[in-house]
C-alpha positions as CSV (number, residue, x, y, z in Angstrom):
1,M,153.3,189.1,32.2
2,A,152.9,187.2,29.0
3,K,155.4,189.5,27.6
4,K,158.0,189.0,30.2
5,I,157.4,185.4,29.9
6,A,158.1,185.4,26.2
7,A,161.1,187.8,26.6
8,R,162.5,185.3,29.1
9,R,162.3,182.1,26.9
10,N,163.5,184.2,23.9
11,G,166.6,185.1,25.8
12,D,167.2,181.6,27.0
13,E,166.8,180.4,23.3
14,Y,169.1,182.8,22.3
15,Q,171.7,181.7,25.1
16,A,171.2,178.3,24.2
17,R,172.1,178.9,20.4
18,V,175.1,180.7,21.2
19,F,176.1,177.7,23.4
20,W,175.6,175.5,20.6
21,L,177.6,177.4,18.1
22,K,180.5,176.7,20.5
23,L,179.6,173.2,21.7
24,L,179.7,172.3,18.1
25,E,183.3,173.0,17.9
26,L,184.1,170.2,20.5
27,R,183.2,168.0,17.4
28,T,184.7,170.0,14.5
29,S,187.7,171.9,15.8
30,D,191.1,170.5,17.2
31,Y,191.4,173.4,19.6
32,V,188.2,173.6,21.9
33,K,188.8,171.5,25.0
34,S,185.5,172.4,26.9
35,V,182.5,174.5,26.5
36,T,180.2,175.5,29.7
37,L,176.8,177.0,29.9
38,E,176.3,179.2,33.0
39,S,179.5,179.1,34.4
40,D,180.7,179.7,38.0
41,R,184.2,181.0,37.3
42,V,183.5,184.6,37.0
43,S,180.6,186.8,37.1
44,F,178.5,188.8,34.3
45,V,180.5,187.3,31.3
46,D,179.2,183.5,32.4
47,D,176.5,182.8,29.9
48,V,179.0,180.7,27.5
49,V,182.6,179.9,28.5
50,V,185.1,178.2,26.0
51,S,188.3,176.8,27.0
52,Y,191.1,175.9,24.3
53,R,193.5,173.0,24.3
54,E,196.2,175.1,23.5
55,P,196.8,178.8,23.1
56,I,195.1,180.2,19.9
57,K,196.1,183.4,18.1
58,D,194.3,186.9,18.8
59,Q,194.0,188.9,15.8
60,V,193.8,192.2,17.9
61,T,197.1,191.7,19.6
62,G,198.7,189.3,17.3
63,K,199.8,187.1,20.4
64,R,199.2,183.3,20.2
65,E,198.1,183.4,23.9
66,V,194.1,183.3,24.2
67,V,193.1,180.4,26.1
68,C,189.6,181.3,27.2
69,D,186.9,183.1,25.8
70,F,183.6,184.4,28.0
71,F,180.5,185.0,26.6
72,Q,177.6,187.2,27.8
73,C,174.5,187.3,25.7
74,K,171.9,190.2,25.7
75,Y,168.6,189.5,23.9
76,H,166.1,192.2,23.0
77,M,162.4,191.5,22.2
78,T,162.6,194.4,19.7
79,Q,165.3,195.5,17.0
80,H,164.9,199.4,17.4
81,G,167.6,199.9,20.2
82,A,171.1,200.0,19.7
83,F,174.5,200.0,21.7
84,T,176.4,203.5,22.3
85,H,179.2,204.4,24.5
86,E,176.8,206.0,26.7
87,N,174.7,202.9,27.0
88,L,177.8,201.0,28.3
89,I,177.9,203.4,31.5
90,D,174.1,203.6,31.8
91,P,173.1,201.0,34.6
92,K,169.5,200.9,33.2
93,F,170.8,199.6,29.8
94,I,171.2,196.4,31.5
95,N,168.3,196.8,34.3
96,N,171.5,196.5,37.1
97,Q,172.8,198.4,39.8
98,N,176.1,198.4,37.9
99,S,176.6,199.3,34.1
100,M,177.5,196.8,31.5
101,L,181.1,198.6,31.4
102,K,181.7,198.3,35.0
103,R,180.5,194.6,35.1
104,L,182.9,193.7,32.2
105,Y,185.6,195.6,34.0
106,D,184.7,193.7,37.3
107,A,185.3,190.6,35.4
108,Y,188.5,191.6,33.8
109,V,190.1,192.5,37.1
110,E,188.7,189.1,38.6
111,L,189.9,187.1,35.7
112,S,193.5,189.1,35.4
113,E,194.4,187.7,38.9
114,E,194.5,184.3,37.4
115,L,195.3,184.8,33.6
116,H,197.3,187.5,31.7
117,P,195.1,189.8,29.9
118,D,196.3,188.6,26.5
119,A,194.9,185.0,27.6
120,Y,191.1,185.7,27.4
121,R,188.8,187.7,25.7
122,L,185.3,189.0,27.0
123,Y,182.4,189.0,24.5
124,I,179.0,190.9,24.5
125,F,176.8,188.9,21.9
126,S,173.6,190.7,21.0
127,N,171.0,190.9,18.6
128,W,170.9,194.8,18.8
129,H,173.4,196.9,16.5
130,W,176.0,199.4,17.4
131,A,174.1,202.9,16.6
132,D,176.0,204.5,13.5
133,H,175.9,208.1,15.1
134,D,177.6,207.1,18.3
135,A,181.4,208.8,18.4
136,L,182.8,205.0,19.3
137,A,181.1,203.4,16.1
138,K,183.7,204.3,13.6
139,H,186.3,203.0,15.7
140,L,185.0,199.3,15.5
141,H,186.3,196.8,13.4
142,E,185.3,193.2,13.2
143,E,184.1,192.8,16.8
144,T,187.2,195.0,18.3
145,I,187.6,198.4,19.1
146,R,190.4,199.9,16.8
147,P,193.7,201.5,18.0
148,T,192.3,204.7,16.2
149,F,190.1,205.1,19.3
150,Y,193.2,206.0,21.2
151,E,195.0,208.2,18.9
152,N,193.4,211.8,18.8
153,G,193.9,214.0,22.1
154,P,191.9,214.7,24.9
155,R,189.9,217.4,23.4
156,S,188.7,215.5,20.6
157,V,185.3,214.1,20.6
158,V,186.6,210.4,20.8
159,G,189.0,211.6,23.4
160,Q,186.2,212.7,25.5
161,V,184.7,209.7,25.2
162,R,187.7,207.9,26.3
163,S,187.9,210.2,29.3
164,R,184.3,209.6,30.1
165,L,184.6,205.8,30.2
166,A,187.8,206.0,32.1
167,A,186.2,208.3,34.6
168,H,183.3,206.2,35.1
169,L,185.6,203.0,36.1
170,S,187.8,205.5,38.0
171,I,190.8,204.3,36.2
172,S,193.5,205.9,33.9
173,E,193.2,206.0,30.1
174,E,196.3,203.5,29.9
175,K,194.4,200.9,31.9
176,L,191.3,201.5,30.1
177,H,193.0,200.8,26.9
178,A,194.2,197.4,28.3
179,F,190.8,196.6,29.7
180,L,189.3,197.3,26.3
181,N,191.6,195.4,24.4
182,T,189.9,192.1,25.9
183,V,186.4,193.2,25.0
184,R,184.6,191.8,21.8
185,F,181.3,193.1,20.4
186,T,179.4,190.5,18.4
187,L,176.2,192.4,17.6
188,G,173.2,192.3,15.2
189,K,172.7,188.6,15.6
190,N,168.9,187.6,16.0
191,L,167.3,184.1,16.5
192,V,167.0,183.2,12.9
193,D,170.4,184.6,12.2
194,L,171.9,182.1,14.9
195,A,169.6,179.3,13.6
196,R,171.3,180.2,10.0
197,D,174.7,180.0,11.5
198,M,174.1,176.9,13.2
199,E,172.8,174.9,10.0
200,P,176.5,174.7,8.2
201,R,178.3,173.7,11.6
202,L,175.3,171.0,12.2
203,K,175.9,169.8,8.7
204,L,179.8,169.7,9.1
205,A,179.3,167.8,12.6
206,G,177.1,165.5,11.1
207,L,174.3,166.2,13.3
208,K,170.7,166.5,12.4
209,P,169.7,170.0,10.8
210,I,167.1,172.2,12.2
211,D,163.8,171.2,11.0
212,P,161.9,174.5,9.7
213,T,158.6,172.7,9.3
214,V,158.0,172.1,12.9
215,T,157.7,174.7,15.8
216,H,159.7,172.9,18.5
217,I,163.8,173.1,18.0
218,P,165.0,170.7,20.4
219,Y,168.3,172.4,20.4
220,D,167.0,175.2,22.2
221,S,165.5,173.3,25.0
222,L,168.2,170.6,25.5
223,P,171.0,172.8,27.1
224,W,168.3,173.7,29.9
225,E,167.0,170.4,30.3
226,L,170.8,169.3,30.7
227,F,171.5,172.1,33.2
228,A,168.7,171.2,35.3
229,Q,170.4,167.6,35.5
230,G,173.8,169.3,36.5
231,R,175.0,168.7,33.1
232,N,176.3,172.2,31.8
233,S,180.0,171.6,30.9
234,F,181.2,169.4,28.3
235,D,184.6,168.4,27.0
236,K,185.0,166.1,23.6
237,A,184.2,163.0,25.2
238,D,181.0,164.3,27.0
239,F,179.7,165.6,23.9
240,Y,180.3,162.6,21.9
241,Q,178.2,160.7,24.6
242,L,175.4,163.4,24.5
243,I,174.8,163.3,20.8
244,H,174.5,159.4,20.7
245,E,172.3,159.7,23.9
246,E,170.0,162.2,22.4
247,K,170.1,160.5,18.9
248,L,171.2,163.7,17.4
249,I,173.5,162.0,14.7
250,A,172.1,162.4,11.2
251,P,171.3,159.4,9.2
252,S,174.5,157.6,7.7
253,A,174.9,158.2,4.1
254,T,174.5,154.7,2.0
255,E,175.3,156.5,-1.6
256,H,178.8,157.7,-1.0
257,S,181.7,157.3,1.5
258,E,184.0,160.0,3.2
259,I,187.8,160.0,4.0
260,S,190.0,162.7,5.2
261,I,193.9,163.7,5.3
262,Q,195.3,165.9,8.2
263,S,198.2,167.3,8.5
264,F,197.9,170.0,11.0
265,A,195.2,171.2,13.3
266,Q,191.8,172.8,12.2
267,F,189.2,175.0,13.8
268,A,186.6,173.2,11.3
269,R,186.7,170.0,10.1
270,R,184.6,167.0,9.4
271,P,184.7,164.5,12.4
272,T,186.6,161.0,12.0
273,D,184.0,159.1,13.1
274,L,181.8,159.8,10.1
275,Q,184.2,158.4,7.6
276,V,185.3,154.8,6.4
277,A,189.3,156.2,6.5
278,H,191.3,158.9,8.1
279,L,194.9,159.8,7.5
280,D,196.5,161.1,10.3
281,L,199.9,163.0,9.6
282,L,199.7,165.0,12.7
283,P,202.7,163.0,14.5
284,L,204.9,163.8,11.5
285,F,204.2,167.6,12.0
286,D,205.2,170.3,14.3
287,R,202.5,172.8,13.5
288,R,203.1,173.3,9.7
289,F,206.5,171.9,9.6
290,P,207.6,168.5,9.4
291,I,209.7,167.2,12.4
292,T,212.2,166.4,10.0
293,D,212.9,167.9,6.6
294,A,213.4,164.4,5.3
295,D,210.1,163.3,6.2
296,W,208.8,165.4,3.1
297,K,211.0,163.1,0.8
298,Q,209.9,159.5,2.2
299,E,207.7,158.7,5.1
300,I,205.0,161.6,4.3
301,P,204.7,160.6,0.5
302,E,204.6,156.9,1.5
303,E,201.9,157.2,4.0
304,I,199.9,159.2,1.4
305,S,200.3,156.7,-1.2
306,A,199.5,153.8,1.2
307,F,196.4,155.7,2.0
308,I,194.9,156.7,-1.3
309,L,196.1,153.5,-3.2
310,D,194.7,151.3,-0.7
311,E,192.4,148.7,-2.5
312,K,190.2,148.8,0.2
313,L,188.7,151.9,-0.9
314,M,187.4,150.3,-4.1
315,D,185.2,148.1,-1.8
316,V,183.2,151.2,-0.2
317,P,180.0,152.9,-1.4
318,Q,181.3,155.3,-4.5
319,P,182.1,158.3,-4.8
320,I,184.3,158.9,-2.0
321,H,184.2,162.6,-0.6
322,L,187.6,163.4,0.3
323,F,188.1,166.1,3.1
324,F,191.6,168.1,3.1
325,D,192.8,169.3,6.4
326,C,196.2,169.4,5.3
327,H,198.9,171.4,3.2
328,L,198.3,172.2,-0.3
329,S,201.3,170.1,-1.2
330,I,199.6,167.0,0.2
331,A,196.1,167.6,-1.6
332,F,198.3,168.2,-4.7
333,F,200.2,164.9,-4.4
334,A,197.0,163.1,-3.6
335,G,195.3,164.4,-7.0
336,H,198.6,163.2,-8.6
337,L,198.2,159.5,-7.2
338,V,194.6,159.1,-8.3
339,S,194.5,157.8,-12.0
340,P,192.1,157.7,-14.2
341,K,192.8,153.8,-14.2
342,H,191.8,153.3,-10.6
343,R,188.5,152.0,-9.9
344,I,187.7,154.9,-7.2
345,Q,185.5,157.9,-7.7
346,I,187.0,160.5,-5.4
347,I,185.1,163.9,-5.3
348,P,187.4,166.8,-3.5
349,T,185.2,168.9,-0.9
350,Q,186.4,172.4,-0.4
351,K,185.5,174.1,3.2
352,N,184.5,177.5,3.6
353,G,184.4,178.1,7.1
354,S,181.9,175.8,8.9
355,D,180.6,175.0,5.4
356,Y,181.7,172.6,2.8
357,T,180.8,172.0,-1.2
358,L,181.6,169.2,-3.3
359,W,183.9,170.0,-6.1
360,E,182.4,167.3,-8.5
361,Q,184.6,166.6,-11.8
362,S,182.9,168.2,-15.2
363,T,183.6,167.5,-18.8
364,P,186.7,169.3,-20.3
365,D,185.9,172.3,-22.0
366,T,188.9,174.7,-23.0
367,D,187.0,176.8,-25.5
368,T,186.8,179.8,-23.0
369,A,190.2,181.3,-22.1
370,L,190.2,181.1,-18.1
371,W,194.1,182.1,-17.4
372,M,196.1,185.1,-17.8
373,F,199.8,184.0,-18.6
374,Q,203.1,185.9,-18.4
375,T,206.3,184.1,-19.3
376,I,209.6,185.6,-18.4
377,G,212.9,184.1,-20.1
378,K,213.0,181.2,-22.3
379,I,212.0,177.8,-20.9
380,D,214.6,174.9,-21.1
381,E,215.4,172.4,-18.6
382,E,214.0,174.1,-15.3
383,V,210.9,176.5,-14.8
384,I,209.5,178.2,-11.9
385,L,205.5,178.0,-12.2
386,E,203.7,180.6,-10.3
387,I,199.8,179.9,-9.6
388,S,198.1,182.9,-7.9
389,V,194.5,182.3,-7.4
390,T,193.5,183.4,-3.9
391,H,196.3,186.0,-3.6
392,D,199.5,187.1,-5.7
393,I,202.2,185.2,-4.6
394,Q,205.1,187.1,-6.7
395,K,205.8,189.7,-3.5
396,Q,206.5,187.0,-1.4
397,L,208.1,184.7,-3.5
398,Q,211.0,187.0,-5.4
399,S,213.1,187.3,-1.9
400,Y,212.9,183.4,-1.8
401,L,214.1,182.7,-5.4
402,L,216.6,185.0,-4.8
403,T,218.2,183.6,-1.9
404,Q,218.0,180.2,-3.6
405,G,219.7,181.2,-6.5
406,Y,216.4,180.5,-8.5
407,S,215.9,184.0,-9.8
408,E,217.7,183.7,-13.4
409,L,215.2,180.6,-14.1
410,P,212.5,181.4,-16.4
411,H,209.1,182.2,-14.8
412,I,205.6,181.4,-16.0
413,Q,203.3,183.4,-14.0
414,V,199.4,182.6,-14.1
415,A,196.2,183.9,-12.5
416,P,192.6,183.8,-13.2
417,I,191.0,185.9,-15.8
418,G,188.4,187.1,-13.6
419,G,191.1,188.3,-11.1
420,V,192.7,187.1,-7.9
421,G,191.1,186.8,-4.8
422,F,189.1,184.3,-2.3
423,H,186.1,184.3,-4.6
424,A,188.4,183.5,-7.7
425,V,187.1,179.9,-8.1
426,S,183.3,180.0,-8.5
427,G,182.9,176.3,-7.5
428,G,183.5,172.6,-8.7
429,P,182.9,173.1,-12.4
430,H,184.9,176.5,-12.7
431,A,187.7,174.6,-10.6
432,W,188.0,171.6,-13.0
433,Q,188.0,173.9,-16.0
434,L,190.6,175.7,-14.7
435,G,192.6,172.3,-14.2
436,Y,191.9,171.2,-17.7
437,Q,192.8,174.4,-19.4
438,L,196.2,175.0,-17.5
439,A,197.3,171.4,-18.3
440,E,196.7,172.2,-21.9
441,Q,198.6,175.3,-22.1
442,L,201.4,174.4,-20.0
443,R,202.0,171.2,-22.4
444,E,202.1,173.8,-25.6
445,K,204.5,176.1,-23.7
446,F,206.9,173.2,-22.2
447,P,209.5,172.0,-24.7
448,D,210.7,168.2,-24.4
449,T,213.8,169.5,-22.8
450,C,211.8,171.0,-19.5
451,Q,212.4,168.3,-17.2
452,T,211.7,170.0,-13.6
453,V,209.1,172.5,-12.8
454,H,209.5,174.3,-9.3
455,L,205.6,175.1,-8.6
456,F,204.2,177.6,-6.3
457,F,200.5,178.0,-5.6
458,A,198.3,179.8,-3.5
459,G,194.6,179.0,-3.8
460,P,191.9,176.5,-2.4
461,V,193.1,173.0,-1.1
462,A,190.4,171.2,-3.7
463,L,191.9,173.0,-6.6
464,A,195.4,171.9,-5.4
465,Y,194.1,168.4,-5.5
466,I,192.4,168.9,-8.9
467,L,195.9,170.5,-10.2
468,G,197.7,167.3,-9.0
469,H,195.1,165.3,-10.9
470,T,195.2,167.5,-14.2
471,L,199.0,168.2,-14.2
472,R,200.1,164.8,-14.1
473,H,202.1,164.5,-17.3
474,I,203.3,168.0,-17.7
475,T,206.8,167.4,-17.1
476,P,208.7,164.4,-15.6
477,N,209.5,165.7,-12.0
478,I,207.6,168.5,-10.1
479,Q,209.1,170.2,-6.9
480,L,206.1,171.5,-4.7
481,Y,206.8,174.4,-2.0
482,E,204.6,175.4,1.0
483,Y,204.7,178.9,2.5
484,D,205.4,179.6,6.1
485,F,202.1,181.4,7.3
486,E,202.5,181.8,10.8
487,G,206.3,182.7,10.6
488,Q,207.0,179.6,12.7
489,R,210.8,179.8,11.4
490,D,210.9,183.4,12.2
491,A,210.7,184.0,8.5
492,R,207.3,184.2,6.3
493,T,209.0,182.4,3.3
494,Y,208.6,179.4,1.1
495,Y,210.3,176.1,1.6
496,P,210.4,173.0,-0.3
497,S,207.7,170.0,0.4
498,L,207.0,167.5,-1.6
499,R,208.9,165.9,-4.9
500,I,206.9,164.1,-7.6
501,P,207.7,161.3,-8.2
502,Y,209.2,160.5,-5.1
503,Q,211.7,158.2,-4.8
504,P,210.5,155.1,-2.1
């Protein structure tokens, strides 16, 4: 009896933590519309339901159509079990008359009456892993079943698995494929893992952290207490009210201030009510592109300048932590505006998923070489500067330079000596040293005749701010460029953005 009670309580805590992981996105994401615990919208995948304000992109289909996610949580007291394709069709696996696969398929059929299959996803969330020996295991990648599962013929091992799953549901393999495209497996997350996942999200949301010195975690029990009151579905306003009623807001900092700049919607950002100032440039943009290209020349730089140079920022507690929910060009321009003469101390913040770190300024030390340089052509009045940090931009850039007639201009290609990648910058001190050294070396390379730099950059947004600050005097004019990541204009290519200095 005691084991059953413990299992039920742990199962409830597991579901509550999955609920909180999604609930926190109401505060830190621009996309989440509502989060529901124990939804009555559909059977089985009803533990947690997330609805989005606008369709989000699914990485499997590549389509921007997902409007809802449905979660079923399966917590097991022991860690020795595992998922297999046989368990999916065995009712005993979930102690039900119907198998997990059948219950998922019934939910799929039910939801498909109101939504297109590309518009929702069905998640199985569990602390068990997928068995390595299972024939389906090697066809799983990042929660999804890969297309390779459908490639081999009916006599192959995987073909026999497909046939078995389809026969269990009494459907064709074509319909099985369409159904499984909606299914996701988030496995191997135990209660401790979920608590660790919650920590950075609580930090980003400005809520009290989980106290490791006490047994009772209020985040585990609160959802069920609210559920008993009939409060199981929350939108942004409901959640804001809840965290204030329950006194979940972390104490306000007195030794620093926070500000942010936003120019496009974010999946993870710092809430604006925690900040002393926030620049909202969203009305000037249609997703990644400005409403009119002319806005890059005047209105956008004017608003950034007025925000960053506002004398009121001198009167708030220093230093100021600056959060970037914006284009790289905007972060670069903000860094350019902050002169050492200003009586404000800004520390750029770098987000990493739901977490963030402060990239504090360090003392210049240019003794150790940090950049690899390649110069093509003789530099005179104009030069192309390619800064590759998170990824190599040369491939995407060459076609753009050719179409714009810039391919004959001299090039300087730079990349960190440690290599290009998402871990190319180790943190704040490294980022500032990269900025200092790049400025020093470019001053040596640019002749007095050089008037304009066409700057293309791929790297962390906080590094864009740092480079904007350190490269302030390398040349009279800098033309910045952005990349069309989403192919919004049917061409994944670069386009000109801000120009420094801008003409008011």
